[in-house]
N, CA, C and O of each residue as an XYZ file, in Angstrom:
264
protein
N      -9.806      3.916      1.756
C      -9.467      3.198      0.547
C      -9.625      4.159     -0.484
O      -9.039      4.137     -1.567
N     -10.658      5.222      0.002
C     -11.010      6.265     -1.175
C      -9.686      6.802     -2.068
O      -8.589      6.895     -1.518
N      -9.821      7.058     -3.112
C      -9.204      7.814     -4.011
C      -7.765      6.972     -4.143
O      -6.721      7.625     -4.161
N      -7.721      5.461     -4.240
C      -6.509      4.876     -4.557
C      -6.956      3.865     -5.619
O      -8.125      3.664     -5.950
N      -5.837      3.239     -6.123
C      -6.076      2.275     -7.195
C      -7.045      1.131     -7.000
O      -7.757      0.616     -7.862
N      -6.922      0.741     -5.372
C      -8.092     -0.401     -5.013
C      -9.570     -0.040     -5.053
O     -10.471     -0.853     -4.844
N      -9.754      1.310     -5.353
C     -11.217      1.677     -5.269
C     -11.874      1.157     -6.639
O     -13.076      0.893     -6.616
N     -11.253      1.019     -7.659
C     -11.742      0.579     -9.069
C     -12.021     -0.537     -8.736
O     -13.174     -0.778     -9.091
N     -11.404     -1.656     -8.051
C     -11.679     -2.983     -7.798
C     -12.865     -3.222     -6.828
O     -13.781     -4.007     -7.073
N     -12.779     -2.595     -5.889
C     -13.878     -2.578     -4.840
C     -15.133     -2.279     -5.355
O     -16.088     -3.005     -5.079
N     -15.273     -1.168     -6.166
C     -16.522     -0.832     -6.858
C     -17.047     -1.827     -7.639
O     -18.252     -1.791     -7.889
N     -16.194     -2.925     -8.175
C     -16.683     -3.902     -8.964
C     -16.962     -5.281     -8.142
O     -17.223     -6.345     -8.704
N     -16.867     -5.104     -6.692
C     -17.280     -6.346     -5.753
C     -16.144     -7.000     -5.639
O     -16.166     -8.135     -5.163
N     -14.770     -6.330     -6.109
C     -13.548     -7.379     -5.801
C     -12.761     -7.027     -4.607
O     -12.383     -5.860     -4.713
N     -12.373     -7.567     -3.531
C     -11.951     -7.299     -2.445
C     -10.570     -6.883     -2.979
O      -9.926     -7.516     -3.815
N     -10.138     -5.539     -2.284
C      -9.076     -5.000     -2.516
C      -8.547     -4.082     -1.271
O      -9.274     -3.698     -0.354
N      -7.493     -3.867     -1.369
C      -6.828     -2.925     -0.310
C      -5.543     -2.081     -0.907
O      -4.939     -2.377     -1.937
N      -5.271     -1.031     -0.089
C      -4.041     -0.396     -0.515
C      -3.167     -0.139      0.849
O      -3.630      0.042      1.975
N      -1.939     -0.165      0.507
C      -0.921      0.156      1.735
C      -0.224      1.517      1.234
O       0.169      1.597      0.070
N      -0.098      2.447      2.021
C       0.455      3.730      1.571
C       1.276      4.208      2.802
O       0.949      3.869      3.939
N       2.317      4.980      2.560
C       3.141      5.424      3.620
C       2.975      7.340      3.629
O       3.464      8.159      2.850
N       2.266      7.503      4.603
C       1.649      9.038      4.567
C       2.850      9.872      5.374
O       3.635      9.370      6.178
N       2.804     11.054      5.023
C       3.665     12.094      5.833
C       2.981     12.469      7.128
O       1.914     11.998      7.520
N       3.636     13.267      7.674
C       2.886     13.758      8.952
C       1.508     14.513      8.841
O       0.727     14.587      9.789
N       1.318     14.964      7.831
C      -0.047     15.482      7.513
C      -1.047     14.670      7.002
O      -2.165     15.059      6.666
N      -0.496     13.181      6.932
C      -1.753     12.198      6.480
C      -1.766     12.180      5.076
O      -2.703     11.573      4.559
N      -0.888     12.740      4.304
C      -1.090     12.667      2.780
C       0.072     12.113      2.080
O       1.000     11.733      2.793
N       0.179     12.005      0.855
C       1.237     11.629     -0.122
C       1.158     12.672     -1.225
O       0.429     12.454     -2.193
N       1.907     13.858     -1.130
C       1.770     14.870     -2.077
C       2.340     14.392     -3.424
O       2.228     15.254     -4.295
N       2.807     13.472     -3.749
C       3.519     12.990     -4.954
C       2.576     12.041     -5.729
O       2.585     11.869     -6.948
N       1.798     11.479     -4.867
C       0.682     10.387     -5.508
C       0.021     10.790     -6.695
O      -0.803     11.704     -6.720
N       0.411     10.041     -7.798
C      -0.148     10.092     -9.130
C       0.026     11.786     -9.559
O      -0.943     12.448     -9.931
N       1.295     12.304     -9.450
C       1.554     13.530     -9.906
C       2.818     13.579    -10.818
O       3.414     12.525    -11.040
N       3.217     14.648    -11.308
C       4.345     14.455    -12.205
C       5.664     14.316    -11.304
O       6.770     14.284    -11.846
N       5.519     14.236     -9.942
C       6.560     14.241     -9.021
C       6.526     12.724     -8.420
O       7.190     12.385     -7.441
N       5.883     12.088     -8.959
C       5.630     10.629     -8.565
C       6.551      9.470     -9.416
O       6.192      8.646    -10.257
N       7.649      9.711     -8.941
C       8.884      9.175     -9.716
C       9.625      8.213     -8.853
O       9.296      8.171     -7.667
N      10.569      7.440     -9.274
C      11.536      6.565     -8.336
C      12.382      7.348     -7.564
O      12.794      6.900     -6.494
N      12.752      8.629     -8.011
C      13.586      9.449     -6.964
C      13.154      9.569     -5.552
O      13.899      9.554     -4.572
N      11.565      9.720     -5.564
C      11.098     10.062     -4.276
C      10.923      8.779     -3.457
O      10.519      8.997     -2.315
N      11.114      7.607     -3.741
C      11.004      6.461     -2.943
C      11.715      6.383     -1.826
O      12.888      6.757     -1.845
N      11.244      5.981     -0.883
C      12.120      5.530      0.341
C      12.182      4.149      0.613
O      11.236      3.566      1.144
N      13.366      3.509      0.244
C      13.223      2.099      0.098
C      13.297      1.456      1.358
O      12.990      0.264      1.387
N      13.628      1.989      2.356
C      13.537      1.517      3.928
C      11.987      1.301      4.061
O      11.527      0.237      4.477
N      11.222      2.344      3.695
C       9.595      2.234      3.985
C       9.172      1.001      2.864
O       8.353      0.141      3.186
N       9.732      1.014      1.702
C       9.133     -0.008      0.837
C       9.672     -1.584      1.515
O       8.991     -2.596      1.353
N      10.763     -1.589      2.150
C      10.954     -2.896      2.590
C      10.143     -3.299      3.915
O       9.876     -4.467      4.196
N       9.835     -2.346      4.586
C       8.787     -2.443      5.692
C       7.473     -2.917      5.102
O       6.787     -3.801      5.617
N       7.215     -2.365      4.151
C       5.916     -2.689      3.456
C       6.043     -4.163      2.918
O       5.067     -4.906      3.016
N       7.078     -4.557      2.420
C       7.085     -5.896      1.685
C       7.036     -6.847      3.165
O       6.178     -7.718      3.311
N       7.899     -6.597      4.041
C       7.694     -7.339      5.227
C       6.233     -7.539      5.751
O       5.703     -8.640      5.900
N       5.676     -6.374      5.999
C       4.309     -6.469      6.445
C       3.429     -7.346      5.346
O       2.637     -8.184      5.777
N       3.554     -7.175      4.167
C       2.447     -7.887      3.339
C       3.025     -9.290      3.069
O       2.181    -10.122      2.736
N       4.166     -9.667      3.139
C       4.660    -11.139      3.245
C       3.919    -11.829      4.510
O       3.201    -12.827      4.453
N       4.220    -11.150      5.557
C       3.748    -11.688      6.909
C       2.092    -11.758      6.890
O       1.503    -12.670      7.469
N       1.373    -10.674      6.146
C       0.065    -10.907      6.165
C      -0.290    -12.027      5.329
O      -1.156    -12.788      5.759
N       0.293    -12.280      4.076
C      -0.029    -13.359      3.103
C       0.192    -14.555      3.564
O      -0.467    -15.533      3.213
N       1.313    -14.594      4.545
C       1.623    -16.177      5.172
C       0.702    -16.268      6.282
O       0.507    -17.424      6.659
N       0.066    -15.335      6.926
C      -0.810    -15.516      7.806
C      -2.101    -16.091      7.179
O      -2.594    -17.118      7.647
N      -2.722    -15.375      6.008
C      -3.856    -15.816      5.292
C      -3.633    -17.362      4.757
O      -4.487    -18.226      4.956
N      -2.516    -17.597      4.124
C      -2.216    -18.803      3.689
C      -2.265    -20.139      4.488
O      -2.729    -21.231      4.160
N      -1.641    -19.727      5.654
C      -1.353    -20.764      6.705
C      -2.175    -20.509      7.924
O      -2.221    -21.433      8.737
N      -2.767    -19.521      8.164
C      -3.840    -19.400      9.138
C      -3.072    -19.257     10.420
O      -3.599    -19.646     11.462
N      -1.851    -18.723     10.431
C      -0.843    -18.493     11.842
C      -0.460    -17.375     11.863
O      -0.219    -16.723     10.847
N      -0.332    -16.940     13.095
C       0.231    -15.570     13.478
C       1.776    -15.624     12.978
O       2.559    -16.561     13.135
N       2.022    -14.343     12.316
C       3.379    -13.851     12.047
C       4.620    -14.094     13.050
O       5.736    -13.657     12.768
């Protein structure tokens, strides 16, 4: 979670997490840079993240496996 937006919340004692899609080197070289623009989004990965997050929230809410 280091160096993500969630860190500010975690430092205040608020539970937080981040979900990021990393490249083969394990980084996101556009993160919070002048190149961090919608043209660089991979909508397939964003949809996968959406499905992961909604399944996780359902699991938390209902206590059932997705």
